[in-house]
C-alpha positions as CSV (number, residue, x, y, z in Angstrom):
1,M,-28.6,-3.5,12.4
2,S,-26.3,-6.6,12.0
3,L,-26.0,-8.9,15.0
4,F,-22.7,-10.2,13.9
5,K,-19.5,-8.1,14.1
6,P,-17.1,-8.3,11.1
7,R,-14.3,-10.7,11.7
8,I,-11.0,-8.9,12.4
9,R,-8.4,-10.4,10.1
10,P,-4.9,-10.9,11.7
11,T,-2.0,-8.9,10.3
12,L,0.9,-10.5,8.5
13,G,3.2,-9.5,11.3
14,S,1.1,-11.2,14.0
15,V,0.8,-14.4,11.9
16,I,4.6,-14.6,11.3
17,G,5.5,-13.7,14.8
18,R,3.1,-16.2,16.3
19,G,4.4,-18.9,13.9
20,H,8.0,-18.2,14.8
21,L,7.1,-18.2,18.5
22,I,5.2,-21.5,18.4
23,V,8.0,-23.2,16.4
24,A,10.6,-21.9,18.8
25,L,8.6,-22.9,21.9
26,V,7.7,-26.4,20.6
27,G,11.4,-27.0,19.6
28,V,12.7,-25.8,23.0
29,A,10.0,-27.9,24.8
30,M,10.8,-31.0,22.9
31,A,14.5,-30.6,23.3
32,S,14.2,-29.8,27.0
33,V,11.9,-32.7,27.7
34,S,14.1,-35.1,25.8
35,L,17.2,-34.0,27.5
36,T,15.5,-34.1,30.9
37,L,14.2,-37.6,30.3
38,L,17.6,-38.8,29.2
39,G,19.2,-37.1,32.2
40,V,16.7,-38.7,34.6
41,L,17.4,-42.1,33.1
42,A,21.1,-41.6,33.3
43,L,20.8,-40.4,36.9
44,R,18.6,-43.4,37.8
45,V,21.2,-45.8,36.5
46,Y,23.9,-43.9,38.4
47,A,21.8,-43.8,41.6
48,D,21.1,-47.6,41.4
49,H,24.7,-48.3,40.8
50,N,25.7,-46.0,43.6
51,L,23.3,-47.8,46.0
52,H,24.8,-51.1,45.1
53,L,28.3,-49.8,45.9
54,I,27.0,-48.3,49.2
55,A,25.4,-51.7,50.0
56,R,28.7,-53.5,49.4
57,S,30.6,-51.0,51.5
58,I,28.1,-51.5,54.4
59,N,28.3,-55.2,53.9
60,Y,32.0,-55.3,54.5
61,T,31.8,-52.8,57.4
62,V,29.0,-54.5,59.4
63,E,30.0,-58.1,58.6
64,A,31.9,-58.5,61.9
65,A,29.2,-56.8,64.0
66,V,26.6,-59.2,62.5
67,V,28.8,-62.2,63.2
68,F,29.0,-61.2,66.9
69,N,25.5,-59.8,67.0
70,D,26.8,-56.4,68.2
71,K,24.0,-54.0,67.6
72,A,25.9,-50.9,68.8
73,A,28.8,-51.6,66.5
74,A,26.5,-52.4,63.6
75,T,24.5,-49.2,64.2
76,E,27.7,-47.0,64.4
77,A,29.2,-48.5,61.3
78,L,25.9,-48.2,59.4
79,A,25.4,-44.5,60.4
80,L,29.1,-43.7,59.5
81,I,28.5,-44.8,55.9
82,A,24.9,-44.0,55.2
83,S,25.0,-40.5,56.6
84,T,27.4,-39.4,53.9
85,E,25.6,-41.0,50.9
86,E,22.3,-40.6,49.1
87,V,20.5,-43.0,51.4
88,A,17.1,-42.4,53.0
89,D,16.8,-45.6,55.1
90,A,19.4,-48.4,55.8
91,Q,18.6,-51.6,57.7
92,V,20.8,-54.5,58.8
93,M,19.0,-57.8,59.6
94,D,20.5,-60.9,61.3
95,E,20.3,-64.4,60.0
96,Q,16.7,-64.8,61.4
97,G,15.6,-61.6,59.6
98,E,15.4,-59.7,62.9
99,L,16.4,-56.0,62.7
100,L,19.9,-55.6,64.1
101,A,20.7,-52.0,63.2
102,R,18.9,-49.1,61.3
103,W,19.7,-45.6,60.2
104,Q,17.2,-43.1,58.8
105,R,17.8,-39.7,57.4
106,P,16.7,-37.2,60.0
107,E,15.2,-34.5,57.6
108,T,11.5,-33.9,58.0
109,G,9.0,-31.6,56.3
110,W,7.5,-31.2,52.8
111,L,10.8,-31.0,51.1
112,S,12.0,-34.3,52.5
113,D,8.7,-35.9,51.7
114,L,8.9,-34.6,48.1
115,E,12.5,-36.0,47.8
116,M,11.2,-39.4,49.0
117,Q,8.3,-39.3,46.6
118,I,10.7,-38.6,43.7
119,A,12.9,-41.4,44.8
120,R,10.0,-43.9,44.9
121,T,8.8,-42.8,41.5
122,I,12.1,-42.7,39.6
123,L,14.4,-45.2,41.4
124,E,14.1,-48.9,41.3
125,K,13.0,-51.0,44.3
126,P,15.0,-50.8,47.5
127,I,18.4,-52.6,47.3
128,S,18.6,-55.8,49.2
129,M,21.9,-57.5,49.6
130,P,22.9,-60.6,51.7
131,I,25.7,-60.5,54.2
132,T,27.9,-63.6,53.9
133,H,30.7,-64.9,56.1
134,Q,32.8,-67.8,55.0
135,G,30.3,-68.7,52.3
136,R,27.3,-68.7,54.6
137,E,24.6,-66.0,54.7
138,I,24.5,-64.5,58.1
139,G,22.2,-61.5,57.5
140,S,21.0,-59.0,54.9
141,I,21.1,-55.3,54.1
142,L,18.1,-53.2,52.9
143,L,18.8,-49.7,51.4
144,I,16.3,-47.1,50.2
145,G,17.7,-44.3,48.1
146,H,17.2,-40.6,48.7
147,G,15.9,-38.3,45.9
148,G,17.9,-35.2,46.8
149,S,20.1,-35.4,43.7
150,L,17.2,-36.2,41.5
151,M,15.3,-33.3,42.8
152,R,18.2,-30.9,42.4
153,F,18.6,-32.2,38.8
154,L,14.9,-31.8,38.0
155,L,14.9,-28.2,39.5
156,S,18.0,-27.2,37.6
157,G,16.5,-28.7,34.4
158,L,13.3,-26.8,35.0
159,V,15.2,-23.6,35.5
160,G,17.2,-24.4,32.3
161,I,14.0,-25.0,30.4
162,V,12.5,-21.7,31.5
163,L,15.7,-19.8,30.6
164,C,15.9,-21.5,27.2
165,T,12.3,-20.9,26.6
166,A,12.6,-17.2,27.4
167,V,15.8,-16.9,25.2
168,S,14.2,-18.8,22.4
169,A,11.1,-16.7,22.5
170,W,13.1,-13.5,22.3
171,V,15.2,-14.9,19.4
172,A,12.0,-16.0,17.7
173,L,10.4,-12.6,18.0
174,Y,13.6,-10.9,16.8
175,L,13.8,-13.2,13.8
176,A,10.1,-12.7,13.1
177,R,10.4,-9.0,13.1
178,R,13.5,-9.1,10.9
179,Q,11.8,-11.4,8.5
180,L,8.6,-9.4,8.7
181,R,10.5,-6.2,7.6
182,G,11.8,-8.1,4.6
183,I,8.3,-9.2,3.6
184,T,6.0,-6.3,4.7
185,G,8.4,-3.6,3.4
186,P,7.9,-4.5,-0.3
187,L,4.2,-5.3,0.4
188,R,3.7,-1.9,1.9
189,S,5.4,-0.2,-1.0
190,L,3.2,-2.2,-3.4
191,A,0.1,-1.3,-1.4
192,A,1.0,2.4,-1.4
193,V,1.6,2.4,-5.2
194,A,-1.7,0.5,-5.7
195,H,-3.6,2.9,-3.5
196,A,-2.1,5.9,-5.4
197,A,-3.1,4.3,-8.7
198,R,-6.6,3.6,-7.5
199,S,-7.4,6.8,-5.6
200,E,-5.2,9.4,-7.4
201,R,-4.8,7.7,-10.8
202,A,-1.0,8.1,-10.3
203,F,0.1,5.5,-12.8
204,D,3.6,6.9,-13.0
205,R,4.7,5.5,-9.6
206,R,6.6,2.2,-9.5
207,V,7.3,-0.4,-6.9
208,P,11.0,-0.5,-5.8
209,P,13.0,-3.7,-6.1
210,A,12.8,-6.3,-3.2
211,D,15.4,-8.6,-1.8
212,I,13.0,-11.6,-1.8
213,A,12.8,-13.1,-5.3
214,E,9.0,-13.8,-5.2
215,L,8.2,-10.3,-3.9
216,D,10.5,-8.8,-6.5
217,N,8.8,-10.8,-9.2
218,L,5.4,-9.6,-7.9
219,G,6.6,-6.0,-7.9
220,N,8.0,-6.3,-11.4
221,D,4.7,-7.8,-12.7
222,F,2.8,-5.0,-10.9
223,N,5.0,-2.4,-12.5
224,A,4.4,-3.9,-15.9
225,L,0.7,-3.7,-15.2
226,L,1.1,0.0,-14.3
227,D,3.0,0.5,-17.6
228,E,0.0,-0.9,-19.4
229,L,-2.5,1.2,-17.4
230,E,-0.4,4.3,-17.9
231,S,-0.3,3.7,-21.6
232,W,-4.1,3.0,-21.6
233,Q,-4.8,6.2,-19.6
234,T,-2.6,8.3,-21.9
235,H,-4.5,6.9,-24.9
236,L,-7.8,7.6,-23.2
237,Q,-6.8,11.1,-22.4
238,S,-5.7,11.7,-25.9
239,E,-9.0,10.2,-27.2
240,N,-11.0,12.3,-24.7
241,E,-9.1,15.5,-25.7
242,T,-9.7,14.7,-29.4
243,L,-13.4,14.1,-28.8
244,A,-13.7,17.2,-26.7
245,H,-11.9,19.2,-29.3
246,Q,-14.2,17.8,-32.0
247,A,-17.3,18.6,-30.0
248,S,-16.2,22.2,-29.5
249,H,-14.5,23.0,-32.7
250,D,-15.3,23.1,-36.4
251,S,-13.8,20.1,-38.3
252,L,-13.0,22.1,-41.5
253,T,-11.4,25.3,-40.2
254,G,-10.3,24.1,-36.8
255,L,-12.0,27.1,-35.2
256,P,-14.2,26.9,-32.1
257,N,-17.9,26.3,-32.9
258,R,-21.0,28.3,-31.8
259,A,-21.4,26.5,-28.5
260,F,-17.8,27.1,-27.5
261,F,-18.0,30.7,-28.6
262,E,-21.1,31.4,-26.6
263,G,-19.6,29.8,-23.5
264,R,-16.5,32.0,-23.8
265,L,-18.7,35.0,-24.4
266,M,-20.8,34.3,-21.3
267,R,-17.6,34.1,-19.1
268,A,-16.3,37.3,-20.8
269,L,-19.5,39.1,-20.0
270,R,-19.4,38.0,-16.3
271,N,-15.8,39.2,-15.9
272,A,-16.5,42.4,-17.8
273,G,-19.5,43.1,-15.4
274,K,-17.2,42.6,-12.4
275,L,-14.3,44.6,-13.8
276,D,-16.4,47.3,-15.5
277,E,-14.8,46.5,-18.9
278,G,-16.1,46.5,-22.5
279,V,-16.6,43.5,-24.8
280,A,-17.1,43.6,-28.5
281,V,-18.6,41.0,-30.8
282,L,-17.9,41.1,-34.5
283,F,-20.2,39.2,-36.8
284,L,-18.5,38.3,-40.2
285,D,-20.2,37.0,-43.3
286,S,-18.5,36.3,-46.7
287,D,-20.0,38.3,-49.6
288,R,-19.1,35.9,-52.5
289,F,-19.1,32.5,-50.8
290,K,-22.2,31.2,-52.5
291,E,-21.0,32.4,-55.9
292,I,-17.6,30.8,-55.5
293,N,-19.2,27.6,-54.2
294,D,-21.6,27.4,-57.1
295,N,-19.0,28.2,-59.8
296,F,-16.0,26.3,-58.5
297,G,-17.4,23.5,-56.4
298,H,-17.5,22.6,-52.7
299,A,-13.8,22.1,-52.5
300,A,-13.2,25.7,-53.6
301,G,-15.7,26.8,-51.0
302,D,-13.9,24.9,-48.3
303,A,-10.6,26.5,-49.4
304,V,-12.2,29.9,-49.1
305,L,-13.5,29.2,-45.6
306,I,-10.1,27.9,-44.5
307,A,-8.4,30.9,-45.9
308,V,-10.8,33.3,-44.2
309,A,-10.4,31.5,-40.9
310,T,-6.6,31.7,-41.2
311,R,-6.5,35.4,-42.1
312,V,-9.0,36.5,-39.5
313,R,-7.1,34.6,-36.8
314,A,-3.9,36.3,-37.8
315,Q,-5.4,39.8,-37.2
316,L,-6.5,39.2,-33.7
317,R,-4.8,39.7,-30.4
318,E,-3.7,36.7,-28.3
319,E,-6.7,37.0,-25.9
320,D,-9.3,37.4,-28.7
321,L,-11.3,34.5,-30.1
322,V,-12.7,33.7,-33.6
323,A,-15.3,31.0,-34.2
324,R,-17.2,29.6,-37.1
325,L,-20.9,29.8,-36.4
326,G,-21.9,27.9,-39.5
327,G,-21.8,28.1,-43.3
328,D,-19.8,31.3,-44.2
329,E,-20.6,33.1,-40.9
330,F,-17.9,33.8,-38.3
331,A,-17.8,35.6,-35.0
332,V,-15.0,37.4,-33.2
333,L,-14.8,38.1,-29.5
334,L,-12.7,41.0,-28.5
335,T,-12.0,41.2,-24.7
336,P,-11.1,43.3,-23.0
337,L,-12.2,46.3,-25.1
338,H,-10.9,49.6,-23.8
339,K,-12.1,51.8,-26.7
340,I,-14.7,51.3,-29.5
341,E,-12.0,52.4,-31.9
342,D,-10.0,49.3,-31.1
343,A,-12.9,47.1,-32.5
344,E,-13.1,49.3,-35.6
345,R,-9.3,49.0,-36.1
346,I,-9.4,45.2,-35.9
347,A,-12.4,45.1,-38.2
348,D,-10.5,47.2,-40.7
349,K,-7.5,44.9,-40.5
350,I,-9.7,41.8,-41.1
351,I,-11.3,43.4,-44.1
352,A,-7.9,44.5,-45.5
353,S,-6.6,40.9,-45.2
354,M,-9.1,39.9,-47.8
355,D,-7.5,42.0,-50.5
356,A,-5.1,39.2,-51.4
357,P,-6.5,36.6,-53.7
358,I,-7.3,33.1,-52.4
359,L,-5.7,30.1,-54.2
360,L,-8.2,27.4,-55.0
361,P,-7.5,23.7,-55.7
362,G,-6.4,23.5,-59.3
363,G,-4.5,26.8,-59.3
364,T,-7.4,29.2,-59.7
365,Q,-7.3,32.4,-57.6
366,V,-10.4,34.3,-56.5
367,L,-11.1,37.4,-54.5
368,T,-13.6,37.6,-51.7
369,S,-14.7,40.2,-49.2
370,L,-16.4,40.3,-45.8
371,S,-19.3,42.2,-44.3
372,I,-18.8,42.9,-40.6
373,G,-21.2,44.0,-37.9
374,I,-20.0,45.2,-34.5
375,A,-21.9,45.1,-31.2
376,V,-20.5,46.3,-27.9
377,Y,-21.3,45.3,-24.3
378,P,-23.1,46.8,-22.5
379,D,-24.3,49.4,-25.1
380,H,-25.9,46.9,-27.5
381,G,-26.8,44.0,-25.2
382,L,-26.2,42.3,-21.9
383,T,-26.4,38.6,-22.9
384,P,-24.5,36.5,-25.5
385,G,-27.7,36.1,-27.5
386,A,-28.5,39.8,-27.5
387,L,-24.9,40.8,-28.5
388,L,-24.8,38.2,-31.4
389,D,-28.2,39.4,-32.6
390,A,-27.1,43.0,-32.5
391,A,-23.9,42.2,-34.4
392,D,-25.8,40.1,-36.9
393,T,-28.2,43.0,-37.5
394,A,-25.3,45.4,-37.9
395,M,-23.7,43.0,-40.4
396,Y,-26.8,42.9,-42.6
397,Q,-26.9,46.7,-42.5
398,A,-23.3,46.7,-43.8
399,K,-24.1,44.1,-46.4
400,R,-27.0,46.3,-47.8
401,L,-24.5,49.0,-48.6
402,S,-22.6,48.9,-51.8
403,R,-19.7,46.4,-51.9
404,G,-16.2,47.7,-51.9
405,A,-17.1,50.9,-50.1
406,H,-16.9,51.9,-46.4
407,H,-20.2,51.4,-44.6
408,T,-21.6,52.2,-41.1
409,A,-23.5,49.5,-39.2
410,G,-24.8,49.6,-35.6
411,S,-27.2,47.8,-33.4
412,E,-30.8,48.8,-33.3
413,H,-30.2,49.8,-29.7
414,S,-26.8,51.2,-30.2
415,V,-25.7,54.5,-28.7
416,V,-22.8,54.8,-31.1
417,H,-22.4,53.9,-34.7
418,L,-19.4,51.7,-35.5
419,Q,-17.7,52.1,-38.8
420,T,-17.4,48.9,-40.7
421,R,-16.9,48.0,-44.3
422,S,-17.4,45.1,-46.6
């Protein structure tokens, strides 16, 4: 037992979908991070500029209070301005650097701490500005910015990133499925046609056209290959049929050979046994074939055999069979046989068909005749070999009688004697 499980290969849909999703998410992430950084930098510049403006405003407001060292007035003026601006801590110092007034934002808790941490990380150092009066420095102002706006911007940016990521992921999956249908549809059609060609030998099916040029070219090439395979299969079938026909038929007369005849006779006997029907076998032999072959040559003998085959076949019913057993010997299978008289009647017709002369190569005409022996199932035999032997024996009995007269021939086990003539 193998310790390693076979690796599961990903589907084309999963590969394309994952690729679209990764590209979309990377693109959204890069765009979002870039925009967020640019926004933070812009907000930092704005916050620093705003702190400088606030420091100047406080400077003008508390200048008189610093001159007269009025802490109450300085504190009131400082709170009036700082409480409405993005300021976390504002301090006013006198000329000696002693704290004259201070205002601090009253918020407490983790949110305020987070805002202060963001302010310390993003904003520049606290703003320090001197307070001057009549060209002399009489004090200074120290301002520390508050990160509330920055935090709101970062939170809104984060929400925007999440929303854009979700929308981009949905759009990426939609586009992936849409593209997947355009790619996998033709591929599924090609796979179905290939499977049918492999498993069912259905070379007549074709891949439909595709909208994508490369897939359409692939389908056209595959269809061309199927055309070649279909032509090759047709040629092979024709060759096989020809070989099968040659293996079961006589090359000269085109009649079935002995093996084919015995196979058909075996099936006819099985059916006759089930249906309680009769079967007759006629054994035919040409009386003058050797004489014609010796006197006129093999070509004349071939012409006689072809003529005999043609005339015998013309006297039979559609369901009957005539075969060439070898040399000048033929056999006829009559099935179904309802009456013995039917076999005698067909034998008489065959013999009568030999009354017309046969035209040989070169224009010579000859007459020939046939000796026929008849054997009937089940009276004269139960197997193909027994029936052929019985018919052969009956034929030789007919051949021993004088030529040109009516003769009687039967099997050595026959119950009835069938009238034949040669």
